[in-house]
C-alpha positions as CSV (number, residue, x, y, z in Angstrom):
1,S,0.0,0.0,0.0
2,E,2.8,2.4,0.8
3,H,4.5,1.7,-2.5
4,A,1.3,2.0,-4.5
5,L,0.5,5.4,-2.9
6,R,4.0,6.8,-3.3
7,S,4.0,5.7,-7.0
8,A,0.6,7.2,-7.7
9,I,1.6,10.6,-6.1
10,D,4.9,10.6,-7.9
11,K,3.2,10.1,-11.3
12,R,0.2,12.4,-10.9
13,I,1.4,15.4,-8.8
14,P,4.2,17.8,-9.9
15,D,6.4,19.3,-7.2
16,G,4.7,22.4,-5.8
17,A,2.2,23.7,-3.3
18,Y,-1.6,23.5,-3.9
19,S,-4.3,25.0,-1.7
20,F,-8.0,24.8,-1.3
21,R,-10.7,26.1,1.1
22,D,-14.2,24.6,1.6
23,Y,-17.0,26.0,3.7
24,I,-19.5,24.6,6.2
25,D,-22.8,26.5,6.1
26,S,-23.0,27.2,9.9
27,D,-22.1,25.8,13.3
28,A,-25.8,25.2,14.1
29,V,-25.7,27.9,16.9
30,T,-24.7,31.0,14.9
31,E,-25.4,31.7,11.3
32,E,-21.7,32.3,10.6
33,S,-20.0,30.0,8.1
34,H,-16.7,28.2,8.8
35,S,-14.0,26.7,6.6
36,V,-11.4,24.0,6.3
37,H,-8.2,25.0,4.4
38,V,-5.5,22.7,3.3
39,T,-2.2,23.2,1.5
40,L,-0.8,20.1,-0.1
41,T,3.0,20.4,-0.7
42,K,5.0,17.9,-2.7
43,Q,8.8,18.1,-2.9
44,G,10.7,15.2,-4.4
45,G,9.1,12.1,-2.8
46,N,7.8,14.0,0.3
47,V,4.2,15.0,0.7
48,S,2.7,17.1,3.5
49,L,-0.8,18.4,4.3
50,D,-1.1,21.7,6.2
51,F,-4.4,22.6,7.8
52,S,-3.2,25.5,9.9
53,E,-5.1,28.2,8.0
54,S,-8.4,26.5,8.8
55,D,-10.8,28.7,10.8
56,D,-10.8,28.9,14.6
57,E,-12.9,26.4,16.6
58,T,-16.6,27.3,16.8
59,T,-19.3,27.9,19.3
60,G,-21.5,25.2,17.9
61,P,-20.7,21.5,17.6
62,I,-19.0,21.2,14.2
63,N,-15.5,21.1,15.7
64,F,-13.5,18.0,14.6
65,Y,-10.5,16.7,16.6
66,M,-8.7,15.3,13.6
67,D,-6.2,12.5,14.0
68,D,-3.3,12.6,11.5
69,T,-4.4,9.3,9.9
70,V,-7.7,10.8,8.7
71,P,-6.3,13.0,5.8
72,K,-3.6,10.4,5.1
73,F,-6.2,7.6,4.6
74,M,-8.5,9.9,2.6
75,T,-5.6,10.7,0.3
76,G,-4.5,7.1,0.1
77,L,-8.0,5.9,-0.7
78,Y,-8.4,8.5,-3.5
79,F,-5.2,7.5,-5.3
80,T,-5.7,3.8,-5.0
81,M,-9.4,3.3,-5.3
82,Q,-9.2,1.9,-8.8
83,D,-7.0,-1.0,-7.7
84,P,-8.9,-3.6,-5.7
85,N,-5.7,-5.3,-4.6
86,I,-4.6,-2.3,-2.5
87,R,-5.7,-2.3,1.1
88,M,-6.1,0.7,3.5
89,N,-3.4,0.1,6.2
90,G,-0.4,1.6,7.8
91,G,1.3,2.0,4.4
92,F,-0.9,5.0,3.7
93,A,0.2,6.6,6.9
94,R,3.9,6.1,6.0
95,A,3.5,7.4,2.4
96,I,2.2,10.8,3.5
97,G,4.5,13.0,5.6
98,D,3.7,15.8,8.0
99,I,0.1,16.7,8.9
100,V,0.2,20.3,10.2
101,K,-2.6,21.5,12.5
102,R,-3.1,24.6,14.6
103,K,-4.3,24.4,18.2
104,G,-7.6,26.1,18.7
105,S,-8.6,25.6,15.1
106,I,-11.7,23.8,13.8
107,V,-9.7,20.6,13.2
108,Q,-7.7,20.8,16.5
109,P,-10.1,22.3,19.0
110,G,-9.4,22.6,22.7
111,F,-11.5,21.1,25.6
112,P,-14.4,21.7,26.1
113,A,-15.2,22.5,22.4
114,S,-18.3,20.7,21.3
115,V,-18.0,18.1,18.6
116,G,-21.4,16.5,18.1
117,L,-21.7,17.5,14.5
118,R,-18.1,16.9,13.6
119,S,-19.0,15.0,10.4
120,H,-19.6,18.2,8.6
121,T,-16.0,19.3,9.2
122,M,-14.6,15.8,8.6
123,I,-16.2,15.7,5.1
124,R,-14.9,19.2,4.4
125,V,-11.4,17.8,5.2
126,N,-12.1,15.3,2.4
127,T,-13.5,17.9,-0.1
128,A,-10.7,20.3,0.6
129,I,-8.2,17.6,-0.2
130,F,-10.1,16.9,-3.4
131,G,-10.0,20.6,-4.3
132,A,-6.2,20.7,-3.7
133,L,-5.8,17.6,-5.8
134,A,-7.8,19.2,-8.6
135,E,-5.4,22.2,-8.5
136,A,-2.4,19.8,-8.6
137,T,-3.6,17.6,-11.4
138,G,-5.5,20.0,-13.7
139,G,-8.9,18.8,-12.5
140,E,-8.2,15.1,-12.5
141,S,-10.1,14.5,-9.3
142,S,-13.7,13.8,-8.2
143,A,-16.0,16.7,-7.6
144,A,-17.3,17.4,-4.1
145,S,-20.1,15.3,-2.5
146,S,-22.7,16.7,-0.2
147,V,-22.8,15.9,3.5
148,Y,-25.4,13.2,4.5
149,V,-28.5,14.5,6.3
150,L,-30.1,13.8,9.7
151,Y,-33.3,15.0,11.2
152,Y,-34.6,14.4,14.7
153,L,-38.4,14.5,15.4
154,R,-39.1,14.4,19.2
155,S,-42.6,14.0,20.6
156,R,-44.2,12.9,23.9
157,N,-46.2,9.6,24.1
158,P,-49.6,10.6,25.5
159,T,-50.0,7.2,27.2
160,T,-46.7,6.8,28.9
161,G,-45.4,10.4,29.0
162,D,-42.1,9.2,27.6
163,T,-40.3,11.2,24.9
164,E,-40.1,9.4,21.6
165,L,-37.4,10.1,19.0
166,C,-37.8,9.7,15.2
167,I,-34.3,10.0,13.7
168,E,-33.6,9.3,10.1
169,G,-30.5,9.6,7.9
170,L,-31.3,10.9,4.5
171,A,-29.4,10.4,1.3
172,V,-27.5,13.1,-0.8
173,G,-25.8,13.3,-4.2
174,F,-22.2,12.2,-4.7
175,G,-19.8,14.2,-6.7
176,A,-19.1,13.3,-10.3
177,R,-16.2,11.0,-10.8
178,T,-13.4,11.2,-13.3
179,F,-14.9,8.4,-15.4
180,A,-18.7,8.6,-14.7
181,D,-21.6,10.6,-13.2
182,G,-21.9,10.9,-9.4
183,I,-24.1,8.4,-7.6
184,D,-27.7,9.5,-6.8
185,A,-29.2,9.3,-3.3
186,V,-26.5,7.8,-1.1
187,Y,-26.5,7.8,2.7
188,Y,-22.9,6.7,3.3
189,V,-22.5,6.0,7.0
190,A,-24.4,3.1,8.6
191,Q,-27.5,2.3,6.6
192,K,-28.6,2.2,3.0
193,N,-32.2,3.5,3.4
194,Y,-35.1,3.6,5.9
195,P,-38.0,2.0,4.1
196,V,-41.2,4.0,4.4
197,E,-43.0,1.1,6.1
198,F,-40.2,0.8,8.8
199,A,-40.3,4.6,9.5
200,E,-44.0,4.7,9.8
201,T,-44.2,1.6,12.0
202,E,-41.3,2.5,14.3
203,F,-41.6,6.3,14.5
204,G,-45.3,7.0,14.1
205,A,-44.7,9.5,11.4
206,Q,-46.3,9.3,8.0
207,I,-44.0,9.4,4.9
208,E,-46.1,10.9,2.1
209,A,-43.3,11.2,-0.6
210,F,-39.8,9.9,-1.2
211,R,-38.3,10.8,-4.5
212,I,-35.2,12.1,-6.3
213,H,-34.5,15.8,-6.1
214,T,-34.7,16.2,-9.8
215,D,-31.6,17.7,-11.6
216,S,-30.0,18.6,-8.3
217,G,-26.6,17.1,-9.5
218,G,-24.2,19.7,-10.8
219,P,-24.1,20.0,-14.6
220,G,-20.9,18.7,-16.4
221,L,-19.5,16.3,-18.8
222,H,-20.1,13.9,-15.9
223,R,-23.1,15.1,-13.8
224,G,-23.2,15.2,-10.0
225,G,-25.5,12.7,-8.2
226,C,-28.9,13.9,-7.2
227,G,-30.2,14.3,-3.6
228,I,-33.7,13.3,-2.5
229,V,-37.0,14.8,-1.3
230,R,-38.8,13.3,1.7
231,D,-42.2,14.5,3.0
232,I,-42.9,13.7,6.6
233,R,-46.4,14.2,8.0
234,V,-46.4,14.9,11.8
235,M,-48.8,12.6,13.6
236,A,-48.0,13.7,17.2
237,E,-50.0,16.5,18.8
238,E,-46.8,18.5,19.1
239,A,-43.1,17.8,18.3
240,T,-39.8,19.5,18.1
241,L,-37.6,19.1,15.0
242,G,-33.8,19.1,14.9
243,L,-32.1,19.5,11.5
244,R,-28.6,18.7,10.3
245,L,-28.7,19.7,6.6
246,D,-25.6,21.3,5.0
247,N,-24.6,22.4,1.5
248,C,-27.3,25.1,1.3
249,K,-25.2,28.2,1.4
250,Y,-22.2,26.4,-0.1
251,P,-23.3,23.6,-2.4
252,A,-20.9,20.8,-3.4
253,F,-18.4,22.3,-5.8
254,G,-17.6,21.1,-9.4
255,V,-14.2,20.6,-10.9
256,K,-12.7,21.1,-14.4
257,G,-15.6,23.2,-15.7
258,G,-18.3,21.3,-13.9
259,K,-20.9,23.3,-11.9
260,C,-21.9,23.0,-8.3
261,G,-24.9,20.9,-7.1
262,Q,-28.2,22.3,-6.2
263,P,-28.7,23.3,-2.5
264,G,-31.0,21.7,-0.1
265,A,-33.9,23.2,2.0
266,V,-36.4,22.3,4.7
267,I,-40.0,23.6,4.2
268,V,-43.0,23.2,6.5
269,N,-46.4,23.0,4.8
270,P,-45.1,23.8,1.3
271,G,-47.6,25.4,-1.1
272,T,-50.0,26.5,1.7
273,P,-50.6,29.8,3.4
274,E,-48.7,28.3,6.4
275,E,-45.6,27.7,4.4
276,R,-42.3,28.5,6.2
277,K,-38.7,27.7,5.7
278,L,-36.5,26.4,8.6
279,R,-32.9,27.0,9.3
280,T,-31.2,23.9,7.9
281,M,-28.7,23.6,10.8
282,S,-31.0,24.2,13.8
283,D,-32.9,22.5,16.6
284,G,-36.1,23.2,18.7
285,N,-38.3,23.9,15.7
286,V,-41.9,23.4,16.9
287,V,-44.2,21.4,14.6
288,R,-47.8,20.2,15.2
289,K,-50.1,17.4,14.2
290,G,-50.9,17.6,10.5
291,D,-47.9,19.7,9.6
292,L,-46.0,18.4,6.5
293,V,-42.2,18.7,6.7
294,R,-40.4,18.6,3.3
295,I,-36.7,17.9,3.5
296,I,-34.8,18.4,0.2
297,T,-31.2,17.3,0.2
298,A,-28.4,18.6,-1.9
299,G,-26.8,17.3,-5.1
300,G,-23.1,16.6,-5.8
301,G,-20.8,18.7,-7.9
302,G,-20.3,18.1,-11.6
303,R,-17.1,17.4,-13.5
304,G,-16.0,18.7,-16.9
305,N,-17.6,21.3,-19.2
């Protein structure tokens, strides 16, 4: 694995320094956006990744205490993904040199910085690396993927008085690849998909629609993957809704002439006099029985003109 990664980097990246910055919409407490910045430097056979220009740690929970192996393995997987004989192991860590971080930054926060939504920043580490690789290789990299989505619907059981939690992970669009379109509707953590029947039986919500977010993938020679639309009818008398939906202010970017994906949104009672949009990174949103919550997830970036 070490030899394969060193060989791929030597063939595909000229000596030099290549930088990229990608943004997270907000930290879920303030409306301020925050960014991850990386500079990839290659000199001879040595490669380093410097994240010291990333923004300071945040008030909200998007801080990510990044281990050095994370960007090393992300880079290694990218360069060797076409060869099924290469395994992710310690060779990747040896092939990449220094990982530079700044204490007090979003990728090296200090205690007691909150980290509950760290996946947003972890995925920006990935997309920032892709962006730097695009700079280094003339666009020979994948476009950015959107961050997977979670929503939390909390209600009180009228019989027992207990709080019930409906939590679903929702799919997004992947970025276009160097050889093909991005993949549509992927939730890429621990599950493939909650079937409608499971969600309705387990959570007491009614799923009235589940479909592709049409044309949400970024245009390009290879298009970005599409996100999804999911309509949830609230069945409890009253509930609070938490949202973790990113890539709305800053949609997933395209590379080599490809365009960015379409953003997501959350709308309560769409198309009615009671229609209202919710902050896509927020919590404590009150919804009531009969309300329809429409969650629209973002598409991936496109690649090529």
